[in-house]
mmCIF file of the N, C-alpha and C atoms, coordinates in Angstrom:
data_MODEL
# 
_entry.id   MODEL 
# 
loop_
_atom_site.group_PDB 
_atom_site.id 
_atom_site.type_symbol 
_atom_site.label_atom_id 
_atom_site.label_alt_id 
_atom_site.label_comp_id 
_atom_site.label_asym_id 
_atom_site.label_entity_id 
_atom_site.label_seq_id 
_atom_site.pdbx_PDB_ins_code 
_atom_site.Cartn_x 
_atom_site.Cartn_y 
_atom_site.Cartn_z 
_atom_site.occupancy 
_atom_site.B_iso_or_equiv 
_atom_site.pdbx_formal_charge 
_atom_site.auth_seq_id 
_atom_site.auth_comp_id 
_atom_site.auth_asym_id 
_atom_site.auth_atom_id 
_atom_site.pdbx_PDB_model_num 
ATOM 1   N N  . MET A 1 1  ? 116.813 -40.155 40.877 1.00 0.00 ? 1  MET A N  1 
ATOM 2   C CA . MET A 1 1  ? 116.196 -41.132 39.991 1.00 0.00 ? 1  MET A CA 1 
ATOM 3   C C  . MET A 1 1  ? 115.748 -42.344 40.815 1.00 0.00 ? 1  MET A C  1 
ATOM 4   N N  . LYS A 1 2  ? 114.527 -42.721 40.611 1.00 0.00 ? 2  LYS A N  1 
ATOM 5   C CA . LYS A 1 2  ? 113.951 -43.844 41.350 1.00 0.00 ? 2  LYS A CA 1 
ATOM 6   C C  . LYS A 1 2  ? 114.391 -45.173 40.724 1.00 0.00 ? 2  LYS A C  1 
ATOM 7   N N  . HIS A 1 3  ? 114.826 -46.079 41.580 1.00 0.00 ? 3  HIS A N  1 
ATOM 8   C CA . HIS A 1 3  ? 115.172 -47.422 41.104 1.00 0.00 ? 3  HIS A CA 1 
ATOM 9   C C  . HIS A 1 3  ? 113.896 -48.252 41.043 1.00 0.00 ? 3  HIS A C  1 
ATOM 10  N N  . LEU A 1 4  ? 113.777 -49.019 39.978 1.00 0.00 ? 4  LEU A N  1 
ATOM 11  C CA . LEU A 1 4  ? 112.588 -49.847 39.799 1.00 0.00 ? 4  LEU A CA 1 
ATOM 12  C C  . LEU A 1 4  ? 112.716 -51.148 40.582 1.00 0.00 ? 4  LEU A C  1 
ATOM 13  N N  . THR A 1 5  ? 111.599 -51.572 41.133 1.00 0.00 ? 5  THR A N  1 
ATOM 14  C CA . THR A 1 5  ? 111.567 -52.859 41.815 1.00 0.00 ? 5  THR A CA 1 
ATOM 15  C C  . THR A 1 5  ? 111.518 -53.966 40.768 1.00 0.00 ? 5  THR A C  1 
ATOM 16  N N  . ARG A 1 6  ? 111.732 -55.186 41.202 1.00 0.00 ? 6  ARG A N  1 
ATOM 17  C CA . ARG A 1 6  ? 111.645 -56.329 40.276 1.00 0.00 ? 6  ARG A CA 1 
ATOM 18  C C  . ARG A 1 6  ? 110.264 -56.404 39.644 1.00 0.00 ? 6  ARG A C  1 
ATOM 19  N N  . GLN A 1 7  ? 109.239 -56.168 40.467 1.00 0.00 ? 7  GLN A N  1 
ATOM 20  C CA . GLN A 1 7  ? 107.865 -56.224 39.966 1.00 0.00 ? 7  GLN A CA 1 
ATOM 21  C C  . GLN A 1 7  ? 107.640 -55.156 38.894 1.00 0.00 ? 7  GLN A C  1 
ATOM 22  N N  . GLU A 1 8  ? 108.147 -53.948 39.125 1.00 0.00 ? 8  GLU A N  1 
ATOM 23  C CA . GLU A 1 8  ? 107.988 -52.870 38.147 1.00 0.00 ? 8  GLU A CA 1 
ATOM 24  C C  . GLU A 1 8  ? 108.738 -53.187 36.860 1.00 0.00 ? 8  GLU A C  1 
ATOM 25  N N  . LYS A 1 9  ? 109.932 -53.750 36.986 1.00 0.00 ? 9  LYS A N  1 
ATOM 26  C CA . LYS A 1 9  ? 110.706 -54.138 35.800 1.00 0.00 ? 9  LYS A CA 1 
ATOM 27  C C  . LYS A 1 9  ? 109.976 -55.219 35.008 1.00 0.00 ? 9  LYS A C  1 
ATOM 28  N N  . LYS A 1 10 ? 109.431 -56.193 35.733 1.00 0.00 ? 10 LYS A N  1 
ATOM 29  C CA . LYS A 1 10 ? 108.683 -57.276 35.083 1.00 0.00 ? 10 LYS A CA 1 
ATOM 30  C C  . LYS A 1 10 ? 107.461 -56.706 34.370 1.00 0.00 ? 10 LYS A C  1 
ATOM 31  N N  . CYS A 1 11 ? 106.775 -55.805 35.033 1.00 0.00 ? 11 CYS A N  1 
ATOM 32  C CA . CYS A 1 11 ? 105.582 -55.190 34.461 1.00 0.00 ? 11 CYS A CA 1 
ATOM 33  C C  . CYS A 1 11 ? 105.935 -54.420 33.182 1.00 0.00 ? 11 CYS A C  1 
ATOM 34  N N  . GLN A 1 12 ? 107.016 -53.659 33.231 1.00 0.00 ? 12 GLN A N  1 
ATOM 35  C CA . GLN A 1 12 ? 107.442 -52.913 32.049 1.00 0.00 ? 12 GLN A CA 1 
ATOM 36  C C  . GLN A 1 12 ? 107.842 -53.846 30.908 1.00 0.00 ? 12 GLN A C  1 
ATOM 37  N N  . LYS A 1 13 ? 108.514 -54.926 31.240 1.00 0.00 ? 13 LYS A N  1 
ATOM 38  C CA . LYS A 1 13 ? 108.924 -55.903 30.219 1.00 0.00 ? 13 LYS A CA 1 
ATOM 39  C C  . LYS A 1 13 ? 107.694 -56.532 29.558 1.00 0.00 ? 13 LYS A C  1 
ATOM 40  N N  . GLU A 1 14 ? 106.704 -56.911 30.371 1.00 0.00 ? 14 GLU A N  1 
ATOM 41  C CA . GLU A 1 14 ? 105.472 -57.493 29.836 1.00 0.00 ? 14 GLU A CA 1 
ATOM 42  C C  . GLU A 1 14 ? 104.729 -56.476 28.975 1.00 0.00 ? 14 GLU A C  1 
ATOM 43  N N  . ARG A 1 15 ? 104.721 -55.239 29.414 1.00 0.00 ? 15 ARG A N  1 
ATOM 44  C CA . ARG A 1 15 ? 104.048 -54.181 28.661 1.00 0.00 ? 15 ARG A CA 1 
ATOM 45  C C  . ARG A 1 15 ? 104.723 -53.973 27.300 1.00 0.00 ? 15 ARG A C  1 
ATOM 46  N N  . ARG A 1 16 ? 106.059 -53.965 27.294 1.00 0.00 ? 16 ARG A N  1 
ATOM 47  C CA . ARG A 1 16 ? 106.778 -53.820 26.023 1.00 0.00 ? 16 ARG A CA 1 
ATOM 48  C C  . ARG A 1 16 ? 106.467 -54.983 25.084 1.00 0.00 ? 16 ARG A C  1 
ATOM 49  N N  . ALA A 1 17 ? 106.372 -56.186 25.634 1.00 0.00 ? 17 ALA A N  1 
ATOM 50  C CA . ALA A 1 17 ? 106.046 -57.363 24.815 1.00 0.00 ? 17 ALA A CA 1 
ATOM 51  C C  . ALA A 1 17 ? 104.638 -57.237 24.231 1.00 0.00 ? 17 ALA A C  1 
ATOM 52  N N  . LEU A 1 18 ? 103.688 -56.778 25.051 1.00 0.00 ? 18 LEU A N  1 
ATOM 53  C CA . LEU A 1 18 ? 102.320 -56.586 24.563 1.00 0.00 ? 18 LEU A CA 1 
ATOM 54  C C  . LEU A 1 18 ? 102.275 -55.510 23.484 1.00 0.00 ? 18 LEU A C  1 
ATOM 55  N N  . MET A 1 19 ? 103.020 -54.433 23.685 1.00 0.00 ? 19 MET A N  1 
ATOM 56  C CA . MET A 1 19 ? 103.060 -53.359 22.686 1.00 0.00 ? 19 MET A CA 1 
ATOM 57  C C  . MET A 1 19 ? 103.645 -53.865 21.363 1.00 0.00 ? 19 MET A C  1 
ATOM 58  N N  . ALA A 1 20 ? 104.686 -54.675 21.447 1.00 0.00 ? 20 ALA A N  1 
ATOM 59  C CA . ALA A 1 20 ? 105.289 -55.237 20.238 1.00 0.00 ? 20 ALA A CA 1 
ATOM 60  C C  . ALA A 1 20 ? 104.297 -56.142 19.516 1.00 0.00 ? 20 ALA A C  1 
ATOM 61  N N  . GLU A 1 21 ? 103.563 -56.929 20.280 1.00 0.00 ? 21 GLU A N  1 
ATOM 62  C CA . GLU A 1 21 ? 102.564 -57.814 19.677 1.00 0.00 ? 21 GLU A CA 1 
ATOM 63  C C  . GLU A 1 21 ? 101.428 -57.004 19.051 1.00 0.00 ? 21 GLU A C  1 
ATOM 64  N N  . LEU A 1 22 ? 101.035 -55.921 19.717 1.00 0.00 ? 22 LEU A N  1 
ATOM 65  C CA . LEU A 1 22 ? 99.993  -55.048 19.165 1.00 0.00 ? 22 LEU A CA 1 
ATOM 66  C C  . LEU A 1 22 ? 100.475 -54.386 17.878 1.00 0.00 ? 22 LEU A C  1 
ATOM 67  N N  . ASP A 1 23 ? 101.721 -53.946 17.847 1.00 0.00 ? 23 ASP A N  1 
ATOM 68  C CA . ASP A 1 23 ? 102.283 -53.367 16.623 1.00 0.00 ? 23 ASP A CA 1 
ATOM 69  C C  . ASP A 1 23 ? 102.273 -54.381 15.482 1.00 0.00 ? 23 ASP A C  1 
ATOM 70  N N  . ALA A 1 24 ? 102.640 -55.617 15.786 1.00 0.00 ? 24 ALA A N  1 
ATOM 71  C CA . ALA A 1 24 ? 102.641 -56.670 14.764 1.00 0.00 ? 24 ALA A CA 1 
ATOM 72  C C  . ALA A 1 24 ? 101.224 -56.937 14.264 1.00 0.00 ? 24 ALA A C  1 
ATOM 73  N N  . ALA A 1 25 ? 100.258 -56.969 15.174 1.00 0.00 ? 25 ALA A N  1 
ATOM 74  C CA . ALA A 1 25 ? 98.860  -57.193 14.785 1.00 0.00 ? 25 ALA A CA 1 
ATOM 75  C C  . ALA A 1 25 ? 98.349  -56.037 13.932 1.00 0.00 ? 25 ALA A C  1 
ATOM 76  N N  . THR A 1 26 ? 98.749  -54.820 14.269 1.00 0.00 ? 26 THR A N  1 
ATOM 77  C CA . THR A 1 26 ? 98.337  -53.646 13.498 1.00 0.00 ? 26 THR A CA 1 
ATOM 78  C C  . THR A 1 26 ? 98.914  -53.701 12.086 1.00 0.00 ? 26 THR A C  1 
ATOM 79  N N  . GLN A 1 27 ? 100.173 -54.079 11.971 1.00 0.00 ? 27 GLN A N  1 
ATOM 80  C CA . GLN A 1 27 ? 100.785 -54.215 10.649 1.00 0.00 ? 27 GLN A CA 1 
ATOM 81  C C  . GLN A 1 27 ? 100.106 -55.315 9.842  1.00 0.00 ? 27 GLN A C  1 
ATOM 82  N N  . ALA A 1 28 ? 99.770  -56.410 10.500 1.00 0.00 ? 28 ALA A N  1 
ATOM 83  C CA . ALA A 1 28 ? 99.076  -57.506 9.820  1.00 0.00 ? 28 ALA A CA 1 
ATOM 84  C C  . ALA A 1 28 ? 97.694  -57.061 9.350  1.00 0.00 ? 28 ALA A C  1 
ATOM 85  N N  . LEU A 1 29 ? 97.017  -56.245 10.155 1.00 0.00 ? 29 LEU A N  1 
ATOM 86  C CA . LEU A 1 29 ? 95.710  -55.720 9.751  1.00 0.00 ? 29 LEU A CA 1 
ATOM 87  C C  . LEU A 1 29 ? 95.836  -54.843 8.511  1.00 0.00 ? 29 LEU A C  1 
ATOM 88  N N  . ARG A 1 30 ? 96.847  -54.000 8.493  1.00 0.00 ? 30 ARG A N  1 
ATOM 89  C CA . ARG A 1 30 ? 97.058  -53.135 7.317  1.00 0.00 ? 30 ARG A CA 1 
ATOM 90  C C  . ARG A 1 30 ? 97.328  -53.972 6.066  1.00 0.00 ? 30 ARG A C  1 
ATOM 91  N N  . ALA A 1 31 ? 98.159  -54.991 6.209  1.00 0.00 ? 31 ALA A N  1 
ATOM 92  C CA . ALA A 1 31 ? 98.461  -55.868 5.075  1.00 0.00 ? 31 ALA A CA 1 
ATOM 93  C C  . ALA A 1 31 ? 97.207  -56.610 4.622  1.00 0.00 ? 31 ALA A C  1 
ATOM 94  N N  . ASN A 1 32 ? 96.402  -57.046 5.593  1.00 0.00 ? 32 ASN A N  1 
ATOM 95  C CA . ASN A 1 32 ? 95.156  -57.745 5.288  1.00 0.00 ? 32 ASN A CA 1 
ATOM 96  C C  . ASN A 1 32 ? 94.213  -56.827 4.514  1.00 0.00 ? 32 ASN A C  1 
ATOM 97  N N  . GLU A 1 33 ? 94.088  -55.580 4.957  1.00 0.00 ? 33 GLU A N  1 
ATOM 98  C CA . GLU A 1 33 ? 93.189  -54.638 4.284  1.00 0.00 ? 33 GLU A CA 1 
ATOM 99  C C  . GLU A 1 33 ? 93.649  -54.353 2.860  1.00 0.00 ? 33 GLU A C  1 
ATOM 100 N N  . LYS A 1 34 ? 94.957  -54.231 2.671  1.00 0.00 ? 34 LYS A N  1 
ATOM 101 C CA . LYS A 1 34 ? 95.488  -54.006 1.327  1.00 0.00 ? 34 LYS A CA 1 
ATOM 102 C C  . LYS A 1 34 ? 95.216  -55.220 0.434  1.00 0.00 ? 34 LYS A C  1 
ATOM 103 N N  . ALA A 1 35 ? 95.460  -56.418 0.960  1.00 0.00 ? 35 ALA A N  1 
ATOM 104 C CA . ALA A 1 35 ? 95.209  -57.643 0.193  1.00 0.00 ? 35 ALA A CA 1 
ATOM 105 C C  . ALA A 1 35 ? 93.727  -57.773 -0.141 1.00 0.00 ? 35 ALA A C  1 
ATOM 106 N N  . PHE A 1 36 ? 92.863  -57.378 0.803  1.00 0.00 ? 36 PHE A N  1 
ATOM 107 C CA . PHE A 1 36 ? 91.422  -57.456 0.576  1.00 0.00 ? 36 PHE A CA 1 
ATOM 108 C C  . PHE A 1 36 ? 91.013  -56.548 -0.584 1.00 0.00 ? 36 PHE A C  1 
ATOM 109 N N  . GLN A 1 37 ? 91.587  -55.356 -0.633 1.00 0.00 ? 37 GLN A N  1 
ATOM 110 C CA . GLN A 1 37 ? 91.258  -54.415 -1.708 1.00 0.00 ? 37 GLN A CA 1 
ATOM 111 C C  . GLN A 1 37 ? 91.685  -54.945 -3.069 1.00 0.00 ? 37 GLN A C  1 
ATOM 112 N N  . GLU A 1 38 ? 92.730  -55.742 -3.097 1.00 0.00 ? 38 GLU A N  1 
ATOM 113 C CA . GLU A 1 38 ? 93.262  -56.260 -4.359 1.00 0.00 ? 38 GLU A CA 1 
ATOM 114 C C  . GLU A 1 38 ? 92.715  -57.639 -4.732 1.00 0.00 ? 38 GLU A C  1 
ATOM 115 N N  . ALA A 1 39 ? 92.042  -58.292 -3.805 1.00 0.00 ? 39 ALA A N  1 
ATOM 116 C CA . ALA A 1 39 ? 91.576  -59.666 -4.034 1.00 0.00 ? 39 ALA A CA 1 
ATOM 117 C C  . ALA A 1 39 ? 90.410  -59.705 -5.019 1.00 0.00 ? 39 ALA A C  1 
ATOM 118 N N  . LEU A 1 40 ? 90.429  -60.718 -5.866 1.00 0.00 ? 40 LEU A N  1 
ATOM 119 C CA . LEU A 1 40 ? 89.354  -60.923 -6.833 1.00 0.00 ? 40 LEU A CA 1 
ATOM 120 C C  . LEU A 1 40 ? 88.640  -62.250 -6.614 1.00 0.00 ? 40 LEU A C  1 
ATOM 121 N N  . ASP A 1 41 ? 89.358  -63.226 -6.132 1.00 0.00 ? 41 ASP A N  1 
ATOM 122 C CA . ASP A 1 41 ? 88.821  -64.566 -5.924 1.00 0.00 ? 41 ASP A CA 1 
ATOM 123 C C  . ASP A 1 41 ? 87.931  -64.587 -4.676 1.00 0.00 ? 41 ASP A C  1 
ATOM 124 N N  . PRO A 1 42 ? 86.678  -65.053 -4.814 1.00 0.00 ? 42 PRO A N  1 
ATOM 125 C CA . PRO A 1 42 ? 85.775  -65.094 -3.654 1.00 0.00 ? 42 PRO A CA 1 
ATOM 126 C C  . PRO A 1 42 ? 86.322  -65.913 -2.481 1.00 0.00 ? 42 PRO A C  1 
ATOM 127 N N  . PHE A 1 43 ? 87.041  -66.987 -2.776 1.00 0.00 ? 43 PHE A N  1 
ATOM 128 C CA . PHE A 1 43 ? 87.622  -67.801 -1.708 1.00 0.00 ? 43 PHE A CA 1 
ATOM 129 C C  . PHE A 1 43 ? 88.670  -66.997 -0.933 1.00 0.00 ? 43 PHE A C  1 
ATOM 130 N N  . VAL A 1 44 ? 89.501  -66.272 -1.650 1.00 0.00 ? 44 VAL A N  1 
ATOM 131 C CA . VAL A 1 44 ? 90.535  -65.441 -1.013 1.00 0.00 ? 44 VAL A CA 1 
ATOM 132 C C  . VAL A 1 44 ? 89.879  -64.345 -0.182 1.00 0.00 ? 44 VAL A C  1 
ATOM 133 N N  . ILE A 1 45 ? 88.837  -63.741 -0.714 1.00 0.00 ? 45 ILE A N  1 
ATOM 134 C CA . ILE A 1 45 ? 88.118  -62.690 0.015  1.00 0.00 ? 45 ILE A CA 1 
ATOM 135 C C  . ILE A 1 45 ? 87.544  -63.245 1.310  1.00 0.00 ? 45 ILE A C  1 
ATOM 136 N N  . GLU A 1 46 ? 86.981  -64.443 1.245  1.00 0.00 ? 46 GLU A N  1 
ATOM 137 C CA . GLU A 1 46 ? 86.421  -65.064 2.449  1.00 0.00 ? 46 GLU A CA 1 
ATOM 138 C C  . GLU A 1 46 ? 87.518  -65.324 3.486  1.00 0.00 ? 46 GLU A C  1 
ATOM 139 N N  . GLN A 1 47 ? 88.642  -65.858 3.037  1.00 0.00 ? 47 GLN A N  1 
ATOM 140 C CA . GLN A 1 47 ? 89.756  -66.122 3.954  1.00 0.00 ? 47 GLN A CA 1 
ATOM 141 C C  . GLN A 1 47 ? 90.279  -64.829 4.586  1.00 0.00 ? 47 GLN A C  1 
ATOM 142 N N  . LEU A 1 48 ? 90.391  -63.788 3.783  1.00 0.00 ? 48 LEU A N  1 
ATOM 143 C CA . LEU A 1 48 ? 90.859  -62.499 4.302  1.00 0.00 ? 48 LEU A CA 1 
ATOM 144 C C  . LEU A 1 48 ? 89.870  -61.913 5.305  1.00 0.00 ? 48 LEU A C  1 
ATOM 145 N N  . THR A 1 49 ? 88.586  -62.153 5.073  1.00 0.00 ? 49 THR A N  1 
ATOM 146 C CA . THR A 1 49 ? 87.564  -61.660 5.997  1.00 0.00 ? 49 THR A CA 1 
ATOM 147 C C  . THR A 1 49 ? 87.699  -62.335 7.354  1.00 0.00 ? 49 THR A C  1 
ATOM 148 N N  . TYR A 1 50 ? 87.879  -63.653 7.359  1.00 0.00 ? 50 TYR A N  1 
ATOM 149 C CA . TYR A 1 50 ? 88.066  -64.373 8.625  1.00 0.00 ? 50 TYR A CA 1 
ATOM 150 C C  . TYR A 1 50 ? 89.368  -63.951 9.311  1.00 0.00 ? 50 TYR A C  1 
ATOM 151 N N  . GLN A 1 51 ? 90.415  -63.788 8.522  1.00 0.00 ? 51 GLN A N  1 
ATOM 152 C CA . GLN A 1 51 ? 91.694  -63.358 9.082  1.00 0.00 ? 51 GLN A CA 1 
ATOM 153 C C  . GLN A 1 51 ? 91.561  -61.962 9.699  1.00 0.00 ? 51 GLN A C  1 
ATOM 154 N N  . HIS A 1 52 ? 90.850  -61.086 9.019  1.00 0.00 ? 52 HIS A N  1 
ATOM 155 C CA . HIS A 1 52 ? 90.645  -59.726 9.523  1.00 0.00 ? 52 HIS A CA 1 
ATOM 156 C C  . HIS A 1 52 ? 89.907  -59.752 10.859 1.00 0.00 ? 52 HIS A C  1 
ATOM 157 N N  . ALA A 1 53 ? 88.871  -60.569 10.940 1.00 0.00 ? 53 ALA A N  1 
ATOM 158 C CA . ALA A 1 53 ? 88.108  -60.671 12.191 1.00 0.00 ? 53 ALA A CA 1 
ATOM 159 C C  . ALA A 1 53 ? 88.994  -61.180 13.329 1.00 0.00 ? 53 ALA A C  1 
ATOM 160 N N  . ALA A 1 54 ? 89.819  -62.174 13.040 1.00 0.00 ? 54 ALA A N  1 
ATOM 161 C CA . ALA A 1 54 ? 90.711  -62.719 14.072 1.00 0.00 ? 54 ALA A CA 1 
ATOM 162 C C  . ALA A 1 54 ? 91.738  -61.677 14.518 1.00 0.00 ? 54 ALA A C  1 
ATOM 163 N N  . LEU A 1 55 ? 92.272  -60.932 13.572 1.00 0.00 ? 55 LEU A N  1 
ATOM 164 C CA . LEU A 1 55 ? 93.244  -59.894 13.915 1.00 0.00 ? 55 LEU A CA 1 
ATOM 165 C C  . LEU A 1 55 ? 92.608  -58.777 14.736 1.00 0.00 ? 55 LEU A C  1 
ATOM 166 N N  . ARG A 1 56 ? 91.375  -58.420 14.390 1.00 0.00 ? 56 ARG A N  1 
ATOM 167 C CA . ARG A 1 56 ? 90.676  -57.380 15.175 1.00 0.00 ? 56 ARG A CA 1 
ATOM 168 C C  . ARG A 1 56 ? 90.429  -57.864 16.598 1.00 0.00 ? 56 ARG A C  1 
ATOM 169 N N  . CYS A 1 57 ? 90.015  -59.112 16.738 1.00 0.00 ? 57 CYS A N  1 
ATOM 170 C CA . CYS A 1 57 ? 89.799  -59.672 18.084 1.00 0.00 ? 57 CYS A CA 1 
ATOM 171 C C  . CYS A 1 57 ? 91.099  -59.671 18.878 1.00 0.00 ? 57 CYS A C  1 
ATOM 172 N N  . ARG A 1 58 ? 92.178  -60.091 18.252 1.00 0.00 ? 58 ARG A N  1 
ATOM 173 C CA . ARG A 1 58 ? 93.475  -60.116 18.941 1.00 0.00 ? 58 ARG A CA 1 
ATOM 174 C C  . ARG A 1 58 ? 93.902  -58.706 19.355 1.00 0.00 ? 58 ARG A C  1 
ATOM 175 N N  . SER A 1 59 ? 93.678  -57.743 18.484 1.00 0.00 ? 59 SER A N  1 
ATOM 176 C CA . SER A 1 59 ? 94.026  -56.358 18.813 1.00 0.00 ? 59 SER A CA 1 
ATOM 177 C C  . SER A 1 59 ? 93.225  -55.853 20.007 1.00 0.00 ? 59 SER A C  1 
ATOM 178 N N  . ARG A 1 60 ? 91.940  -56.178 20.036 1.00 0.00 ? 60 ARG A N  1 
ATOM 179 C CA . ARG A 1 60 ? 91.102  -55.752 21.170 1.00 0.00 ? 60 ARG A CA 1 
ATOM 180 C C  . ARG A 1 60 ? 91.573  -56.387 22.473 1.00 0.00 ? 60 ARG A C  1 
ATOM 181 N N  . VAL A 1 61 ? 91.937  -57.658 22.420 1.00 0.00 ? 61 VAL A N  1 
ATOM 182 C CA . VAL A 1 61 ? 92.439  -58.340 23.619 1.00 0.00 ? 61 VAL A CA 1 
ATOM 183 C C  . VAL A 1 61 ? 93.732  -57.680 24.101 1.00 0.00 ? 61 VAL A C  1 
ATOM 184 N N  . LEU A 1 62 ? 94.625  -57.393 23.183 1.00 0.00 ? 62 LEU A N  1 
ATOM 185 C CA . LEU A 1 62 ? 95.892  -56.761 23.559 1.00 0.00 ? 62 LEU A CA 1 
ATOM 186 C C  . LEU A 1 62 ? 95.665  -55.376 24.158 1.00 0.00 ? 62 LEU A C  1 
ATOM 187 N N  . LEU A 1 63 ? 94.766  -54.608 23.563 1.00 0.00 ? 63 LEU A N  1 
ATOM 188 C CA . LEU A 1 63 ? 94.457  -53.285 24.114 1.00 0.00 ? 63 LEU A CA 1 
ATOM 189 C C  . LEU A 1 63 ? 93.870  -53.399 25.515 1.00 0.00 ? 63 LEU A C  1 
ATOM 190 N N  . ARG A 1 64 ? 92.992  -54.369 25.697 1.00 0.00 ? 64 ARG A N  1 
ATOM 191 C CA . ARG A 1 64 ? 92.390  -54.585 27.017 1.00 0.00 ? 64 ARG A CA 1 
ATOM 192 C C  . ARG A 1 64 ? 93.467  -54.952 28.044 1.00 0.00 ? 64 ARG A C  1 
ATOM 193 N N  . LEU A 1 65 ? 94.383  -55.821 27.657 1.00 0.00 ? 65 LEU A N  1 
ATOM 194 C CA . LEU A 1 65 ? 95.470  -56.214 28.559 1.00 0.00 ? 65 LEU A CA 1 
ATOM 195 C C  . LEU A 1 65 ? 96.374  -55.023 28.893 1.00 0.00 ? 65 LEU A C  1 
ATOM 196 N N  . LEU A 1 66 ? 96.648  -54.206 27.893 1.00 0.00 ? 66 LEU A N  1 
ATOM 197 C CA . LEU A 1 66 ? 97.489  -53.036 28.136 1.00 0.00 ? 66 LEU A CA 1 
ATOM 198 C C  . LEU A 1 66 ? 96.811  -52.055 29.084 1.00 0.00 ? 66 LEU A C  1 
ATOM 199 N N  . ARG A 1 67 ? 95.520  -51.873 28.928 1.00 0.00 ? 67 ARG A N  1 
ATOM 200 C CA . ARG A 1 67 ? 94.791  -50.977 29.838 1.00 0.00 ? 67 ARG A CA 1 
ATOM 201 C C  . ARG A 1 67 ? 94.779  -51.542 31.247 1.00 0.00 ? 67 ARG A C  1 
ATOM 202 N N  . LYS A 1 68 ? 94.578  -52.842 31.356 1.00 0.00 ? 68 LYS A N  1 
ATOM 203 C CA . LYS A 1 68 ? 94.531  -53.493 32.664 1.00 0.00 ? 68 LYS A CA 1 
ATOM 204 C C  . LYS A 1 68 ? 95.889  -53.404 33.358 1.00 0.00 ? 68 LYS A C  1 
ATOM 205 N N  . GLU A 1 69 ? 96.957  -53.605 32.608 1.00 0.00 ? 69 GLU A N  1 
ATOM 206 C CA . GLU A 1 69 ? 98.302  -53.572 33.183 1.00 0.00 ? 69 GLU A CA 1 
ATOM 207 C C  . GLU A 1 69 ? 98.782  -52.151 33.433 1.00 0.00 ? 69 GLU A C  1 
ATOM 208 N N  . ASP A 1 70 ? 98.116  -51.186 32.839 1.00 0.00 ? 70 ASP A N  1 
ATOM 209 C CA . ASP A 1 70 ? 98.546  -49.801 32.976 1.00 0.00 ? 70 ASP A CA 1 
ATOM 210 C C  . ASP A 1 70 ? 98.436  -49.321 34.421 1.00 0.00 ? 70 ASP A C  1 
ATOM 211 N N  . ALA A 1 71 ? 97.389  -49.712 35.114 1.00 0.00 ? 71 ALA A N  1 
ATOM 212 C CA . ALA A 1 71 ? 97.163  -49.237 36.483 1.00 0.00 ? 71 ALA A CA 1 
ATOM 213 C C  . ALA A 1 71 ? 98.269  -49.672 37.450 1.00 0.00 ? 71 ALA A C  1 
ATOM 214 N N  . PRO A 1 72 ? 98.614  -50.963 37.541 1.00 0.00 ? 72 PRO A N  1 
ATOM 215 C CA . PRO A 1 72 ? 99.641  -51.345 38.515 1.00 0.00 ? 72 PRO A CA 1 
ATOM 216 C C  . PRO A 1 72 ? 101.050 -50.882 38.146 1.00 0.00 ? 72 PRO A C  1 
ATOM 217 N N  . CYS A 1 73 ? 101.290 -50.574 36.888 1.00 0.00 ? 73 CYS A N  1 
ATOM 218 C CA . CYS A 1 73 ? 102.643 -50.188 36.467 1.00 0.00 ? 73 CYS A CA 1 
ATOM 219 C C  . CYS A 1 73 ? 102.998 -48.771 36.894 1.00 0.00 ? 73 CYS A C  1 
ATOM 220 N N  . ARG A 1 74 ? 102.034 -47.964 37.166 1.00 0.00 ? 74 ARG A N  1 
ATOM 221 C CA . ARG A 1 74 ? 102.322 -46.554 37.466 1.00 0.00 ? 74 ARG A CA 1 
ATOM 222 C C  . ARG A 1 74 ? 102.651 -46.317 38.881 1.00 0.00 ? 74 ARG A C  1 
# 
């Protein structure tokens, strides 16, 4: 069994944190989509639309970071 270096351990820890944040963003997106389907008030719909866009942007950033960090971790 190979022992991990400090750098590898740090990389894995950061990756786990990013994955946890991505999971949270994904859950928030699902909740946002459900709320959007049930919303009737135009103001609420507008707020949910902006929130959805922000969550999608955050998810894309997290995915990009995970892909970027994937190479040095292996």
